[in-house]
C-alpha positions in Angstrom: -18.9 -48.6 126.1 -16.8 -45.5 125.5 -14.3 -47.3 123.4 -16.5 -47.0 120.5 -16.1 -43.2 120.4 -13.2 -41.3 118.9 -12.5 -37.7 119.5 -9.6 -37.4 117.0 -7.0 -34.7 116.7 -6.5 -34.8 112.9 -5.8 -32.2 110.3 -5.9 -34.5 107.3 -9.0 -35.6 105.4 -10.7 -38.9 105.4 -14.0 -39.8 103.7 -16.2 -36.8 104.2 -19.8 -35.9 103.8 -22.7 -38.4 104.0 -20.4 -41.3 103.1 -17.9 -40.6 105.8 -20.7 -40.1 108.4 -22.1 -43.5 107.5 -18.8 -45.3 107.7 -17.6 -43.6 110.9 -20.7 -42.4 112.8 -18.7 -42.1 116.1 -15.7 -40.2 114.6 -15.6 -36.6 115.8 -12.9 -34.2 114.7 -11.9 -31.6 117.3 -9.4 -29.9 115.0 -11.4 -28.0 112.3 -11.3 -29.9 109.1 -10.8 -28.6 105.5 -14.5 -27.9 105.3 -13.9 -24.7 107.3 -10.7 -23.7 105.4 -12.4 -24.4 102.0 -15.3 -22.2 103.0 -12.9 -19.5 104.2 -11.1 -19.6 100.8 -14.3 -19.2 98.9 -15.3 -16.3 101.2 -11.9 -14.7 100.6 -12.3 -15.0 96.8 -15.8 -13.6 96.9 -14.7 -10.7 99.1 -12.5 -9.4 96.4 -15.1 -10.1 93.7 -12.8 -12.6 91.9 -14.8 -14.8 89.6 -12.1 -16.6 87.7 -9.8 -18.9 89.7 -7.2 -21.5 88.8 -6.3 -24.3 91.2 -3.3 -26.6 91.7 -3.5 -29.9 93.7 -1.0 -32.5 94.6 -2.5 -35.6 93.0 -0.3 -38.2 94.7 -1.3 -37.4 98.2 -4.9 -38.0 99.3 -4.6 -35.5 102.2 -4.2 -32.8 99.6 -6.2 -34.2 96.7 -9.5 -35.0 98.6 -9.9 -31.6 100.3 -9.0 -29.9 97.1 -11.7 -31.8 95.2 -14.2 -30.6 97.8 -12.9 -27.1 97.3 -13.5 -27.2 93.6 -16.9 -28.7 94.1 -17.8 -25.9 96.5 -16.7 -23.3 94.0 -18.7 -24.9 91.2 -21.9 -24.9 93.2 -21.4 -21.3 94.4 -24.4 -19.1 93.5 -22.0 -16.3 92.5 -20.9 -18.3 89.5 -17.2 -18.8 90.3 -15.4 -20.2 87.3 -12.5 -22.6 87.6 -10.2 -21.8 84.7 -8.2 -25.0 85.2 -7.2 -27.5 87.9 -3.6 -28.5 87.5 -2.4 -31.8 88.9 1.2 -32.1 90.2 3.1 -34.8 92.0 6.5 -35.5 93.5 7.3 -38.0 90.7 6.5 -35.6 87.8 8.1 -32.4 88.8 9.3 -31.9 85.3 5.7 -31.3 84.2 5.1 -28.5 86.7 6.4 -25.9 84.3 4.1 -27.2 81.6 1.1 -27.0 83.9 2.0 -23.4 84.8 2.3 -22.5 81.2 -1.2 -23.7 80.6 -2.5 -21.7 83.5 -0.8 -18.6 82.2 -2.2 -19.2 78.8 -5.6 -19.5 80.3 -5.1 -16.0 81.8 -5.1 -17.2 85.4 -4.3 -14.6 88.0 -5.9 -16.0 91.2 -4.3 -19.4 92.0 -5.3 -21.6 94.9 -2.8 -24.4 95.7 -2.9 -27.5 98.0 0.5 -29.3 98.2 3.2 -30.1 100.7 5.8 -27.4 101.3 8.7 -28.7 99.3 6.6 -29.2 96.2 5.0 -25.8 96.8 8.4 -24.2 96.6 9.1 -26.0 93.3 5.9 -24.6 91.9 6.6 -21.1 93.2 10.1 -21.1 91.7 8.8 -22.2 88.3 6.1 -19.5 88.6 8.8 -16.9 89.2 10.5 -17.9 86.0 7.2 -17.3 84.2 6.6 -13.9 85.9 3.5 -15.2 87.6 3.9 -13.0 90.6 3.7 -9.4 91.7 0.8 -7.0 91.4 -1.1 -9.0 88.8 -1.2 -12.3 90.7 -2.4 -13.7 94.0 -1.5 -17.1 95.4 -3.6 -18.7 98.2 -1.5 -21.4 99.9 -2.2 -24.0 102.6 -2.2 -22.5 106.1 -0.3 -25.3 107.8 2.8 -24.0 105.9 2.8 -20.8 107.9 5.3 -22.1 110.4 7.4 -23.8 107.7 8.4 -20.8 105.6 11.9 -20.6 107.1 13.7 -19.9 103.8 17.1 -20.4 105.4 16.2 -24.1 105.7 15.6 -24.6 102.0 18.3 -25.9 99.7 17.8 -23.5 96.8 20.4 -25.3 94.8 17.7 -27.9 94.2 15.2 -25.3 93.0 15.2 -23.0 90.1 15.2 -19.8 92.1 17.1 -18.0 94.8 16.0 -17.1 98.3 15.5 -13.4 97.2 13.4 -14.5 94.3 11.3 -16.8 96.5 10.7 -13.8 98.8 9.4 -11.8 95.9 6.9 -14.4 94.8 5.8 -15.1 98.4 5.1 -11.5 99.1 1.4 -10.7 99.5 0.2 -14.3 99.2 -2.7 -15.4 101.4 -3.1 -18.4 103.7 -6.1 -19.7 105.7 -5.5 -21.8 108.8 -7.6 -22.8 111.8 -7.3 -20.6 114.9 -5.3 -22.2 117.7 -6.7 -20.0 120.4 -10.0 -18.5 121.1 -10.6 -14.8 120.5 -10.7 -14.1 124.2 -7.1 -14.9 124.6 -6.7 -14.3 128.3 -8.5 -17.6 129.2 -6.4 -19.5 126.7 -3.2 -18.1 128.1 -4.2 -19.0 131.6 -4.7 -22.6 130.5 -1.4 -22.7 128.7 0.4 -21.2 131.7 -1.1 -23.8 133.9 -0.1 -26.6 131.6 3.5 -25.2 131.5 3.7 -25.1 135.3 2.7 -28.7 135.3 5.2 -29.5 132.6 2.6 -30.6 130.1 3.4 -30.5 126.4 2.3 -27.1 125.0 2.7 -27.8 121.3 0.3 -26.4 118.7 -1.9 -29.4 119.3 -2.0 -29.3 123.1 -4.9 -26.8 123.2 -7.0 -29.0 120.9 -6.2 -32.0 123.1 -7.3 -30.0 126.1 -10.6 -29.2 124.4 -11.1 -32.7 123.1 -10.9 -34.1 126.7 -13.3 -31.5 127.9 -15.7 -32.4 125.0 -15.8 -36.0 126.0 -16.2 -35.1 129.6 -19.1 -32.8 129.0 -20.8 -35.2 126.7 -20.4 -38.0 129.3 -21.7 -35.7 132.0 -24.8 -34.9 130.0 -25.4 -38.6 129.4 -25.0 -39.5 133.1 -27.2 -36.7 134.1 -29.9 -38.0 132.0 -29.4 -41.7 133.1 -27.1 -42.0 136.1 -27.2 -45.8 136.1 -26.0 -46.5 132.6 -24.2 -44.8 129.7 -26.6 -45.2 126.8 -24.9 -45.2 123.4 -27.5 -43.2 121.6 -27.6 -40.7 124.4 -23.9 -40.2 124.3 -23.9 -39.9 120.5 -26.7 -37.3 120.8 -24.8 -35.4 123.5 -21.6 -35.3 121.3 -23.6 -34.1 118.3 -25.4 -31.3 120.3 -22.4 -30.1 122.4 -21.8 -26.4 122.3 -19.4 -24.6 124.6 -16.4 -22.2 124.5 -13.1 -24.0 124.7 -9.5 -22.9 124.7 -9.4 -23.0 120.9 -12.8 -21.4 120.5 -16.3 -22.5 120.2 -16.7 -26.3 120.2 -19.6 -27.4 118.0 -20.0 -30.2 115.5 -21.8 -30.5 112.2 -21.8 -33.9 110.6 -19.2 -34.8 113.3 -16.8 -32.1 112.1 -15.7 -29.2 114.2 -17.0 -25.8 113.1 -14.4 -23.4 114.2 -12.6 -20.2 113.5 -10.3 -19.9 110.5 -7.6 -17.1 110.4 -7.0 -15.2 107.2 -3.3 -14.1 107.0 -1.3 -12.3 104.4 2.5 -12.5 103.9 3.7 -8.8 104.2 7.3 -7.8 104.4 8.6 -11.2 105.3 6.0 -12.2 107.9 2.4 -13.1 108.2 -0.2 -10.5 109.3 -3.6 -11.6 110.5 -6.0 -9.6 108.5 -9.3 -11.4 109.0 -11.2 -14.5 110.1 -14.0 -16.8 109.2 -16.2 -18.3 111.8 -17.7 -21.6 110.5 -20.3 -21.7 113.3 -22.3 -18.7 112.1 -20.6 -18.4 108.7 -19.3 -14.8 109.3 -16.4 -13.5 107.4 -14.4 -10.4 108.5 -11.5 -8.7 106.8 -9.7 -5.6 108.0 -8.7 -3.7 104.9 -6.5 -1.3 106.8 -4.0 -4.1 107.5 -3.2 -4.6 103.8 -3.1 -0.9 103.0 -1.1 0.0 100.0 -2.0 -3.3 98.3 -4.5 -3.3 95.5 -6.3 -6.5 94.7 -5.6 -7.5 91.1 -8.2 -8.4 88.5 -9.0 -12.1 88.3 -8.4 -12.0 84.5 -7.1 -9.7 81.9 -9.9 -7.6 80.6 -9.6 -7.1 76.8 -10.8 -3.6 75.9 -11.2 -3.2 72.2 -11.0 0.6 71.8 -11.5 2.6 68.7 -9.2 5.6 68.6 -11.4 8.6 67.6 -10.8 12.3 67.0 -11.3 14.4 70.1 -14.6 16.3 70.1 -12.7 19.4 71.2 -10.3 19.2 68.2 -13.2 18.4 65.8 -15.2 21.4 67.0 -12.2 23.8 67.1 -11.0 23.0 63.6 -14.5 22.9 62.1 -15.1 26.4 63.5 -11.8 27.6 62.1 -12.7 26.1 58.8 -16.1 27.9 58.9 -14.3 31.2 59.7 -12.0 30.5 56.7 -15.1 29.9 54.4 -16.6 33.2 55.6 -13.3 35.0 54.9 -13.3 33.5 51.4 -16.8 34.8 50.8 -15.7 38.2 51.9 -12.8 38.2 49.5 -15.1 36.8 46.7 -17.5 39.7 47.1 -14.8 42.3 47.1 -13.1 40.7 44.1 -16.3 40.5 42.0 -17.5 44.0 42.8 -14.3 46.1 43.0 -11.2 44.4 41.6 -10.8 44.7 37.8 -7.1 44.1 37.3 -4.8 41.0 37.7 -7.3 38.5 36.3 -10.2 38.7 38.7 -11.8 35.6 37.2 -8.9 33.5 38.2 -9.0 35.2 41.6 -12.5 33.9 41.9 -11.3 30.4 41.1 -8.6 30.6 43.7 -11.2 31.6 46.3 -13.5 28.8 45.3 -10.6 26.3 45.6 -9.8 27.7 49.0 -13.4 27.2 50.1 -13.1 23.6 49.0 -9.9 23.0 51.1 -11.6 24.6 54.1 -14.5 22.2 53.6 -12.2 19.3 53.5 -11.2 20.1 57.1 -14.8 19.6 58.2 -15.0 16.4 56.3 -11.8 15.1 57.9 -13.4 15.5 61.3 -16.3 13.2 60.5 -16.0 9.5 61.6 -18.2 6.5 62.4 -19.6 8.3 65.4 -21.4 10.6 63.0 -22.0 8.5 59.9 -22.6 4.8 59.7 -19.9 2.3 58.7 -21.8 1.6 55.4 -21.6 5.3 54.4 -18.0 5.9 55.7 -16.3 4.8 52.4 -18.4 7.4 50.5 -17.3 10.0 53.0 -13.6 9.0 52.3 -14.3 9.5 48.6 -15.8 12.9 49.2 -12.8 13.9 51.3 -10.4 13.0 48.5 -12.4 14.7 45.8 -13.0 18.0 47.7 -9.4 18.3 48.9 -7.8 17.3 45.5 -10.1 19.5 43.4 -9.8 22.4 45.8 -6.0 22.2 45.7 -6.0 22.1 41.9 -8.4 25.1 41.6 -6.4 27.2 44.0 -2.9 26.2 43.2 -3.6 25.6 39.5 -4.9 29.2 39.2 -1.9 30.6 40.9 0.4 28.5 38.7 -1.4 29.8 35.6 -1.0 33.4 36.6 2.6 32.9 37.5 3.2 31.2 34.2 1.8 34.2 32.4 4.0 36.6 34.3 7.0 34.4 33.6 6.2 34.1 29.8 5.9 37.9 29.6 9.3 38.8 31.2 11.6 35.9 30.2 11.8 36.7 26.5 11.3 40.3 25.3 11.0 39.3 21.7 7.9 37.2 22.5 6.4 39.4 25.1 3.5 40.5 22.8 2.2 37.1 22.3 2.6 36.3 25.9 0.9 39.5 27.0 -2.0 38.7 24.7 -2.5 35.4 26.5 -6.0 36.1 27.7 -7.8 34.5 30.7 -9.4 32.0 28.4 -6.0 30.4 27.8 -5.2 30.3 31.5 -8.6 28.7 32.1 -7.8 26.2 29.4 -4.6 25.3 31.3 -6.5 25.1 34.6 -9.2 23.0 32.9 -6.6 20.5 31.7 -5.4 20.1 35.3 -8.9 19.6 36.5 -9.8 17.1 33.8 -6.7 15.0 34.7 -7.9 15.0 38.4 -11.4 14.0 37.4 -10.2 11.2 35.2 -7.9 9.8 37.9 -10.4 10.2 40.7 -13.3 8.7 38.7 -11.1 5.7 37.7 -10.1 5.3 41.4 -13.7 5.4 42.6 -14.8 2.8 40.0 -11.8 0.4 39.8 -10.6 0.5 43.4 -13.1 2.1 45.7 -12.4 2.9 49.4 -13.2 0.4 52.1 -13.4 0.9 55.9 -10.5 -0.9 57.5 -9.6 -1.1 61.2 -5.9 -1.0 61.7 -4.7 -2.5 65.1 -2.2 -0.5 67.1 0.2 -1.6 69.8 -1.5 -3.1 72.9 -1.5 -1.0 76.0 -1.0 -3.3 79.0 -2.1 -2.2 82.5 -2.4 -4.1 85.8 -6.0 -5.0 85.1 -6.5 -4.9 81.4 -5.1 -5.0 77.9 -6.3 -2.2 75.7 -6.3 -3.1 72.1 -6.7 0.2 70.2 -7.7 0.3 66.6 -7.8 3.1 64.1 -10.6 3.3 61.5 -9.3 4.3 58.1 -10.1 4.1 54.5 -7.9 2.0 52.3 -7.9 1.1 48.6 -6.6 -2.1 47.1 -4.5 -0.1 44.6 -2.1 2.7 45.4 -1.5 3.5 41.8 -4.1 6.2 41.6 -2.8 7.9 44.7 0.7 7.8 43.3 -0.4 9.4 40.1 -2.2 12.2 41.9 0.8 12.9 44.1 3.2 12.7 41.2 1.2 15.2 39.1 0.8 17.6 42.0 4.4 17.2 43.0 5.5 18.1 39.5 3.1 21.1 39.5 4.5 22.4 42.8 8.1 22.0 41.5 7.3 24.0 38.4 5.4 26.5 40.5 8.5 27.0 42.7 10.6 27.5 39.6 8.3 30.1 38.0 7.9 31.9 41.3 11.7 32.1 41.6 12.1 33.3 38.1 9.5 36.1 38.5 10.5 37.1 42.0 11.7 40.6 40.9 8.6 41.5 38.9 6.7 44.5 40.3 4.2 45.9 37.7 1.0 47.7 38.6 -0.9 45.8 35.8 0.3 42.6 37.4 0.2 43.9 40.9 -0.2 40.5 42.7 2.6 38.6 40.9 5.0 38.9 43.9 2.3 37.7 46.3 1.4 34.8 44.1 5.0 33.7 44.2 5.0 33.9 48.0 1.8 31.9 48.0 3.3 29.2 45.8 6.2 28.9 48.2 3.9 28.6 51.2 1.6 26.0 49.6 4.6 23.9 48.5 6.3 24.0 51.8 3.2 23.3 53.8 2.1 20.5 51.5 5.4 18.7 51.7 5.7 19.1 55.5 2.1 18.4 56.2 1.9 15.3 54.0 5.1 13.9 55.5 4.0 14.4 59.1 0.5 13.1 58.5 2.0 9.9 57.0 4.3 9.4 60.0 1.5 10.1 62.5 -1.3 8.4 60.6 -1.9 6.0 63.6 -2.0 8.8 66.1 -5.5 10.0 65.3 -5.7 13.3 67.2 -2.1 14.4 66.3 -2.5 13.5 62.6 -5.8 15.2 62.4 -4.7 18.3 64.2 -1.5 18.8 62.2 -3.2 18.0 58.9 -6.0 20.6 59.6 -3.5 23.1 60.9 -1.4 22.9 57.7 -4.5 23.1 55.4 -6.0 26.1 57.3 -2.7 27.9 57.7 -1.6 27.6 54.1 -5.0 28.4 52.6 -5.5 31.4 54.9 -2.0 32.8 54.3 -2.5 32.4 50.5 -5.8 34.3 50.6 -4.4 37.0 52.7 -1.3 37.4 50.5 -3.4 37.7 47.4 -6.3 39.9 48.6 -5.3 41.9 51.7 -3.0 44.1 49.5 -5.9 44.6 47.1 -8.1 45.6 50.0 -5.6 48.0 51.3 -5.2 49.6 47.8 -9.0 49.7 47.5 -9.3 51.6 50.7 -6.5 54.0 49.6 -7.8 54.4 46.1 -11.6 53.6 46.1 -12.0 54.9 42.5 -9.6 52.3 41.2 -7.5 55.0 39.3 -3.8 54.8 40.0 -2.1 58.1 40.4 0.7 58.9 37.9 3.0 59.7 40.8 2.5 56.2 42.1 3.3 54.7 38.7 6.4 56.9 38.3 7.6 56.1 41.8 6.9 52.4 41.2 8.8 52.3 37.9 11.6 54.4 39.5 11.9 51.9 42.3 12.2 49.1 39.7 15.0 51.0 38.0 16.8 51.9 41.2 16.5 48.4 42.4 18.5 47.0 39.5 20.6 50.0 38.5 24.3 49.9 39.0 26.4 53.1 39.0 29.2 53.1 36.4 32.5 54.0 38.0 34.0 57.3 36.9 37.6 56.4 37.8 39.6 56.9 34.7 41.8 54.0 35.7 39.0 51.4 35.6 39.5 48.6 33.2 37.6 49.0 29.9 36.4 45.4 30.2 34.7 46.3 33.5 33.1 49.3 31.9 31.7 47.1 29.1 30.2 44.6 31.5 28.5 47.3 33.5 27.2 48.8 30.3 25.7 45.5 29.3 24.1 45.2 32.7 22.5 48.5 32.4 21.3 47.7 28.9 19.6 44.6 30.3 18.0 46.7 32.9 16.7 49.1 30.2 15.2 46.1 28.3 13.5 45.1 31.5 12.0 48.5 32.0 10.8 48.5 28.4 9.3 45.1 29.0 7.4 46.3 32.0 6.1 49.3 30.1 4.9 47.1 27.3 3.1 44.8 29.8 1.2 47.8 31.1 0.3 49.0 27.7 -1.0 45.7 26.4 -2.9 45.0 29.6 -4.7 48.3 29.3 -5.4 47.7 25.6 -6.9 44.3 26.4 -9.1 46.0 29.0 -10.3 48.6 26.4 -11.1 45.8 23.9 -13.0 43.9 26.6 -15.0 47.1 27.3 -15.9 47.4 23.6 -13.6 50.4 22.7 -11.8 49.4 19.5 -10.8 52.8 18.2 -7.2 52.2 19.1 -7.1 49.3 16.7 -7.1 51.7 13.8 -3.9 53.3 14.9 -0.7 52.7 12.9 1.3 51.8 15.9 -1.2 49.0 16.8 -1.3 47.6 13.3 2.5 47.8 13.1 2.7 46.1 16.5 0.5 43.2 15.3 
């Protein structure tokens, strides 16, 4: 009667589930089947919140393929929505395809890989994975637990594999295995039984404890059946007793579900060349425990590469800081404007007003540069880019163009004494005409640019930033136009203007005339603007994809050059206004100033009677030129004062003979 019952010690997989139960109703498995290990694998995956998993199965072996199919089915029905990226099939006869399968897994962004295969084929897979860098902190491999006792790398012939022993150690490090427990948790009892078996010279291999529990399972089921009916062993009673049996054996709790043993599964991790038991899964009550302290220093990787599309934006701190500095600059410009309108009457105050207005525009461009799509919509951003260009371009032309015009007038007065009168009589209207021409050119180019090739919002991708858990794909929002011709024209015009401005500033570097009392400072301002523009434009172009750095340096150059220009032009005027509030320059000051001009250029003629006559002649010519310069400066003062009188309505001097003769 008992011959119809099987209590089998088997770690493989036959038909399972309802089909297997119907085919083999008296087949009971004492060794925990893959049902337990599959559940343990799913619990392990869920413990680390992994939701995307790839699997590899050995297709030519049913003992690996069947349990693996049950594992994938269990994952697919999991309520936590586990996603199987891909299931790769491998076999002993198609090892050359293993690399291709791994390439597909890597292309699918698989980082958590569960594999079921025999050990030699597993090593082939791991070596191919090493060549593809599918190991380390970003990958986790979960391997079959029965291989725990087989990873003696000294036994492997690595000449048959595509990696070395050291490389195999690297890829094996930190992988997981799940295997059924061979001893109960209360190990003293199990050791007592094993010691007794050794004393009696009974085989104590890994299966001996399961054999021991299997015999006890049959004995206890038979005992329950005979207790119920001492005269006869009834088949149904014995089947019921086997199904309901529940006791603590050497290998743990003995209990069956659908004729399969529900037991304890050990969770182990390969750390430093050996396996460390870090947790367990009990299939009887479906409890999962993991001691995180045993894998301290290891951080679970992400189950996939998270793509973070990040827009690089200007720091709020930088935006606020430079906007406040720009506002301070605008207030400073207003202060200079009030002083210039109310108190300053010499050195072309109207052009000074234009310089201040242009400076206020450049300060305003700093505020506009700090505005991005966090503040305005993407639809309006191109209009903002157009406004930036107009404000900065026109502000530069107003400020630098006015300084250029004033420098040109100083240069025209002092470079040719025979034409100084016409140059001196060059009124502000002519300078405004020159400035208006520059502005008209800007307006024509900017208008054509806005109509023919308007700005568009473009996101420029930057270099990816790769971390252990994600790939950051930064982009920069910028304005681009289809045609660069307009930008080249503007840069060329302003470049030529700055070159000419430097030339004029150099030519008039020695001019120091009260009627033109800011000529020296205008020259310095021209130098500052040119240098800052060239350096700032170059650095901004180089750092255009580094948003904060480019913004900070651009704003710094704009604010610094604009502020320095205003201070050079108006601080000396404020100092003079405080010193001489009536605006009348003392004669002593004029004489001292003219004397300083003479002394600055005068060269003493040597009195040594042995000096060469030619040397005396050259020095006389030098002093003659110096006298001409003094006369030129005196004429400049005279004609400037006469123009002031005519502007004030006093024309009596026009009746004088010297004036008529001068005309």
